[in-house]
C-alpha positions in Angstrom: 27.1 3.5 0.2 25.4 1.1 -2.2 21.7 0.3 -1.6 19.8 -2.4 -3.4 16.1 -2.6 -4.2 16.2 -5.7 -1.9 17.4 -3.5 1.0 14.4 -1.2 0.7 11.9 -4.0 0.1 12.3 -6.8 2.7 9.9 -9.5 3.8 9.3 -9.3 7.6 6.6 -9.1 10.2 4.5 -6.3 11.6 3.8 -3.9 13.1 7.0 -1.8 12.6 10.2 -2.1 10.5 12.2 0.0 12.9 10.6 -1.3 16.1 10.0 -4.9 15.2 12.0 -6.0 12.2 15.1 -4.0 13.1 15.3 -5.2 16.8 14.7 -8.8 15.7 17.5 -8.6 13.2 19.8 -6.9 15.7 19.2 -9.7 18.3 19.7 -12.4 15.6 23.0 -10.7 14.6 24.1 -10.6 18.3 23.4 -14.4 18.6 25.2 -15.0 15.3 28.3 -13.2 16.7 28.2 -15.3 19.8 28.0 -18.4 17.7 30.9 -17.4 15.5 33.1 -16.7 18.5 32.2 -20.0 20.1 30.6 -18.3 23.2 27.0 -19.5 23.0 27.6 -22.5 25.2 29.0 -20.2 27.9 26.0 -17.9 28.1 24.0 -18.2 31.4 22.0 -15.0 31.2 21.0 -12.3 28.7 19.9 -8.7 29.4 18.0 -6.5 27.0 18.1 -2.7 27.2 15.9 -0.6 25.0 16.4 3.1 24.7 14.7 6.2 23.3 11.9 5.5 20.9 12.3 1.7 21.3 11.7 2.1 25.0 8.9 4.7 24.7 6.7 2.8 22.3 8.5 -0.6 22.2 5.7 -2.6 23.9 3.1 -1.2 21.6 5.3 -2.1 18.6 6.3 -5.5 19.9 10.0 -4.5 20.2 10.4 -6.6 23.4 8.9 -9.7 21.8 10.9 -9.2 18.6 14.2 -9.0 20.4 13.4 -12.3 22.2 12.6 -14.0 18.9 15.9 -12.7 17.5 17.7 -14.1 20.6 16.0 -17.4 19.8 17.7 -17.4 16.4 14.7 -16.2 14.4 15.0 -13.8 11.4 12.1 -11.5 10.3 11.9 -13.0 6.8 11.7 -16.6 8.0 9.8 -16.6 11.3 6.2 -17.8 11.5 4.4 -14.8 13.1 1.6 -17.0 14.5 4.1 -18.7 16.8 5.4 -15.6 18.6 2.6 -15.3 21.2 2.9 -18.8 22.5 6.7 -18.8 22.7 6.7 -15.5 24.6 4.1 -17.0 27.0 6.2 -20.0 27.6 9.3 -17.9 28.3 7.5 -15.7 30.8 6.1 -18.8 32.6 9.4 -20.6 32.9 11.9 -17.7 33.1 13.9 -19.6 30.5 15.1 -18.3 27.1 16.1 -20.8 24.4 19.1 -19.0 23.0 19.6 -19.7 19.3 16.8 -22.3 19.8 19.4 -24.6 21.4 20.7 -23.4 24.8 18.5 -22.8 27.8 19.5 -19.6 29.7 17.9 -17.7 32.6 15.7 -14.8 31.6 13.4 -13.1 34.1 11.3 -10.7 32.1 10.8 -7.9 34.7 14.5 -8.0 35.5 16.1 -8.6 32.1 13.8 -6.7 29.7 14.7 -3.1 30.6 12.9 -0.1 29.1 15.1 2.9 29.8 14.0 6.5 29.6 17.2 7.8 28.1 18.7 8.2 24.6 21.9 7.0 23.2 24.0 8.9 20.6 23.5 8.6 16.8 19.8 7.5 16.6 16.6 7.4 18.7 16.1 3.7 18.1 18.8 2.2 20.2 19.3 -1.1 22.1 22.0 -2.9 24.0 22.3 -6.6 24.4 24.4 -8.2 27.2 25.4 -11.9 27.4 26.7 -13.0 30.8 28.6 -16.2 31.7 29.5 -17.8 35.0 32.1 -15.2 35.7 30.3 -12.1 34.5 29.9 -10.4 31.1 30.9 -12.3 28.1 30.0 -9.8 25.4 27.8 -6.8 24.8 26.9 -4.7 21.8 24.7 -1.7 21.0 22.6 -1.5 17.9 20.7 1.2 16.2 17.5 0.4 14.1 17.7 3.3 11.6 14.5 2.7 9.7 13.1 0.2 7.2 14.6 -2.7 9.0 18.2 -1.4 8.5 20.5 -2.1 11.5 23.9 -0.8 12.4 26.1 -1.6 15.4 27.8 0.9 17.7 31.1 0.8 15.7 29.4 1.5 12.4 27.4 4.3 13.9 30.5 5.9 15.5 32.4 5.8 12.3 29.5 7.4 10.4 29.2 4.3 8.2 25.5 3.5 8.3 25.8 0.9 5.5 28.7 -1.5 5.2 28.1 -2.2 1.5 30.8 -0.4 -0.5 30.0 -2.2 -3.8 30.9 -0.1 -6.8 27.9 0.4 -9.1 28.2 1.0 -12.8 25.7 3.9 -12.7 25.9 5.1 -9.1 24.0 8.2 -8.1 23.7 10.3 -5.0 21.1 12.8 -6.1 18.1 13.0 -8.4 20.2 15.3 -10.7 22.8 12.7 -11.0 20.2 10.0 -11.7 18.7 12.1 -14.5 22.1 12.8 -15.9 23.1 9.1 -15.9 19.8 8.3 -17.7 20.4 11.0 -20.3 24.1 10.0 -20.9 23.3 6.3 -21.4 19.8 6.7 -23.0 18.2 4.7 -20.2 14.9 4.7 -18.4 15.2 4.7 -14.6 14.2 1.1 -14.4 16.8 0.1 -16.9 19.6 1.9 -15.0 18.4 0.4 -11.7 18.5 -3.1 -13.3 22.1 -2.6 -14.5 23.1 -1.6 -11.0 21.3 -4.5 -9.4 23.2 -6.9 -11.7 26.3 -6.2 -9.6 24.8 -8.3 -6.8 22.6 -10.8 -8.7 21.8 -12.1 -12.2 18.8 -10.5 -14.0 16.9 -13.8 -13.6 17.5 -13.7 -9.9 16.5 -10.1 -9.7 13.2 -10.7 -11.5 12.5 -13.7 -9.4 13.2 -11.9 -6.2 11.0 -9.0 -7.1 8.2 -11.3 -8.1 8.6 -13.0 -4.7 8.1 -9.6 -3.0 5.0 -9.0 -5.2 3.6 -12.4 -4.2 4.2 -11.6 -0.5 2.4 -8.2 -1.0 -0.6 -10.0 -2.7 -0.7 -12.5 0.1 -0.7 -9.7 2.7 -3.7 -8.0 1.0 -5.5 -11.3 0.8 -5.0 -11.9 4.5 -6.1 -8.4 5.3 -9.4 -9.0 3.4 -10.0 -12.3 5.2 -9.9 -11.4 8.8 -12.3 -9.2 10.8 -12.5 -8.2 14.5 -10.5 -6.0 16.8 -6.9 -5.2 16.3 -4.6 -6.1 19.2 -3.1 -3.4 21.5 -6.0 -2.1 23.5 -7.3 0.8 21.3 -10.2 -1.4 20.2 -9.7 -0.4 16.5 -11.9 -2.5 14.2 -10.7 -4.0 11.0 -12.6 -2.5 8.1 -11.0 -4.0 5.0 -13.1 -7.2 4.9 -16.4 -5.3 5.2 -15.3 -2.8 2.6 -14.3 -5.6 0.2 -17.8 -7.2 0.4 -19.3 -3.8 -0.3 -17.1 -3.1 -3.4 -17.8 -6.6 -4.7 -21.5 -5.9 -4.4 -21.0 -2.7 -6.5 -19.4 -4.8 -9.3 -22.4 -7.1 -9.7 -24.4 -6.7 -13.0 -27.1 -4.1 -12.9 -25.6 -2.4 -9.8 -24.5 1.2 -10.4 -21.2 1.8 -8.6 -19.5 5.0 -7.5 -17.6 6.9 -10.2 -14.8 6.9 -7.7 -14.8 3.1 -7.2 -11.2 2.8 -8.5 -10.1 5.0 -5.6 -12.1 3.0 -3.2 -10.2 -0.1 -4.3 -7.0 1.8 -3.6 -8.2 2.6 -0.1 -9.2 -1.1 0.3 -5.7 -2.4 -0.6 -3.9 0.0 1.7 -6.3 -0.7 4.6 -5.9 -4.4 4.2 -2.1 -4.2 4.3 -1.9 -1.9 7.3 -4.5 -3.8 9.3 -2.5 -6.9 8.7 0.6 -5.0 9.7 -1.1 -3.8 12.9 -2.0 -7.4 13.7 1.7 -8.5 13.5 1.3 -10.5 10.2 3.7 -11.2 7.4 4.7 -7.9 5.7 7.0 -6.4 3.1 8.8 -3.2 4.2 8.0 -0.6 1.6 10.3 1.1 2.6 9.0 0.7 6.2 6.2 -1.2 7.9 4.4 1.9 9.0 4.1 3.0 5.4 3.9 -0.6 4.0 0.4 -0.2 2.4 1.1 2.6 0.0 3.3 0.9 -2.6 1.3 -2.4 -2.8 -2.0 -0.4 -3.0 -0.8 1.6 -6.0 0.7 -1.5 -7.6 -2.5 -3.4 -7.1 -4.4 -0.5 -8.6 -2.3 -0.5 -11.7 -2.5 -4.3 -12.1 -6.3 -4.3 -11.7 -7.3 -1.3 -13.7 -4.7 -1.3 -16.6 -5.4 -3.0 -19.9 -2.1 -4.7 -20.4 -0.1 -5.9 -17.4 2.7 -8.4 -17.0 5.5 -9.5 -14.6 7.7 -7.0 -16.4 5.5 -4.2 -15.2 5.9 -5.4 -11.6 9.7 -5.4 -12.0 9.8 -2.0 -13.5 7.5 -0.6 -10.9 9.8 -1.8 -8.0 12.9 -0.6 -9.7 11.5 2.9 -10.4 10.2 3.2 -6.9 13.5 2.0 -5.4 15.5 4.7 -7.2 13.6 7.3 -5.2 13.8 5.3 -2.0 17.5 5.2 -2.3 17.7 9.0 -2.6 15.4 9.5 0.4 17.5 7.1 2.5 20.9 8.5 1.4 20.0 12.2 1.7 17.4 12.3 4.5 15.8 9.4 6.3 13.1 6.8 6.1 12.8 6.6 9.9 9.8 8.1 11.7 11.9 8.3 14.9 14.4 10.5 13.1 12.4 12.8 10.8 8.7 12.1 11.6 6.2 10.4 9.3 7.3 12.5 6.3 10.2 10.1 6.2 8.0 7.0 6.1 4.7 7.9 4.5 6.2 10.7 2.5 9.0 8.6 1.1 6.6 5.7 0.3 4.3 8.1 -1.4 7.1 9.5 -3.6 8.3 6.0 -4.3 4.8 4.8 -5.3 4.4 7.8 -7.6 7.7 7.1 -9.2 6.9 3.4 -9.7 3.6 4.1 -11.2 5.0 6.8 -13.5 7.7 4.4 -14.7 5.2 1.7 -15.8 3.0 4.3 -17.4 5.8 5.3 -19.7 7.2 8.4 -17.9 10.5 9.9 -19.0 13.1 10.1 -16.2 12.3 13.7 -15.8 8.6 13.0 -15.4 9.3 10.2 -12.9 11.4 12.7 -10.9 8.6 15.2 -11.0 6.1 12.6 -9.8 8.2 11.7 -6.9 8.7 15.4 -6.0 5.0 16.0 -6.0 4.4 13.0 -3.8 7.0 13.9 -1.3 6.5 17.7 -1.3 2.9 17.4 -0.1 3.9 15.2 2.9 6.5 17.6 4.2 6.2 18.2 7.9 4.1 15.1 8.6 4.6 14.1 12.2 4.8 10.6 13.6 2.3 10.6 16.5 0.7 7.1 16.8 -1.9 6.9 19.5 -0.8 4.5 22.2 2.4 3.9 20.4 0.5 1.5 18.0 0.8 1.6 14.2 -3.0 2.0 13.9 -4.3 5.5 14.4 -3.6 7.5 12.3 -1.2 5.2 10.5 -3.7 2.9 8.8 -5.8 5.6 7.1 -2.7 7.7 6.4 -1.5 5.0 4.1 -4.8 5.0 2.1 -4.7 8.7 1.7 -1.0 8.7 0.6 -1.7 5.9 -1.9 -4.3 8.0 -3.6 -2.0 11.0 -3.5 0.7 9.0 -5.2 -1.6 8.1 -8.1 -2.5 11.8 -8.5 1.1 12.8 -8.4 2.0 10.4 -11.2 -0.9 11.6 -13.3 0.0 15.3 -12.8 3.6 14.6 -13.8 2.6 12.6 -16.9 0.6 15.6 -18.1 3.7 17.7 -18.1 7.1 17.5 -19.7 9.1 17.0 -16.5 10.0 20.6 -15.9 8.9 22.0 -12.6 9.8 24.7 -10.1 11.3 22.7 -7.1 13.5 19.7 -7.7 13.2 16.4 -5.9 16.6 17.0 -4.4 15.5 20.2 -2.8 12.4 18.5 -1.4 14.4 15.7 0.1 16.8 18.2 1.7 13.8 20.0 3.1 12.5 16.8 4.6 15.9 16.3 6.3 16.0 19.8 7.6 12.4 19.8 8.8 13.0 16.5 10.6 16.0 18.0 12.3 13.9 21.0 13.5 10.9 18.8 14.5 10.5 18.4 18.3 11.2 14.9 19.5 7.6 14.5 20.8 6.4 14.5 17.2 8.8 11.7 16.2 7.4 8.3 17.2 7.4 8.8 20.9 3.6 9.1 21.3 4.2 12.2 23.5 2.7 14.8 21.1 0.2 15.5 18.4 -2.7 13.2 17.8 -1.3 10.7 20.3 -1.8 13.2 23.2 -5.0 14.8 21.7 -6.7 11.4 21.6 -6.0 10.7 25.2 -7.2 14.2 26.3 -10.5 13.7 24.4 
């Protein structure tokens, strides 16, 4: 299984990579298949069935709306998020779906959008799409949204192939030990090794341009998060805080005003809050590696770019490549899906990735980078996914800020050492996998346990 940096970092929409981005991609793929088989013109009705976690918290995450957008031919990286609300309203009013944005088919929301209290095999985030013609079913397919916007169909899931890319990489690795050995054998930094692997898919110029596009999208997300105020959608009445905090921090930076000695950390908090508030509002996002944990990596990268003496586009590229190496290991050997292993797979993986990226641009050896990632992930083990009301707001927004600071500390601790440490990153990733397997389902993105229940009881 070959994984690119552009698989882990994808431009999409909020509030969830597994519940919003993934279902939209699945529905768009379904429509693409109908188009390729010449069946679009024959469709008269479409039925959506959401299972497991997609059903339990799908409405709060916008899974239902995302599927409809995908059926309309939209893709997460291209859709204008501001148009979704009006288009859903028009569909509900007319009971008509514009399939592939061309063909009008019947869609009665209460009948055809089915939230089912059952699970399918292979993964908790499951959905089935059915297209019917004049004489009954034309085609149906089941998809699994396996985290970070990754989608596999039923055939792939049944075969155990959760990624169809079988590209042969020049410096492939399936463990941190192998990554360190490849770096040592070839006298490479982690970012250099990752760049050589990425060249299998794209030229170096395309890679650098693509990573800068991601960075620009992250910056725009932060800017939007600092711009808007008010109450986040969903019914919890959670207030946006980033804009007010931004004004406060700018006031501290004025001449003759003494700021907090921890002001740098406050800026890290600000960046993470801005991203995750924008995510909760359904805005344009970059999965990093998921939407629920999307604020950690941009917060740490913003911190580096703001408070370092010498920064450049090359630093941004190396940061992403160093972070992606760790993200690949987490995805290959455990999971980045909150529905599968809890929030340790989302925030924990993102924290480890951010620590690795920061360590890379600060000059870490491969061993120090591995140590930074290990520290970042180790201290998120056991973290449950228990969003109140099924919304990516409480505790998710603050959790990103805390993890961003933790990532910076992990990198700093690793850089003070020589890379030797007691527990390896591979062991911590395996522990995350095993802990997720042992974790009760109610603590994995269903809003049926933990803080989600405690908040309601209070």
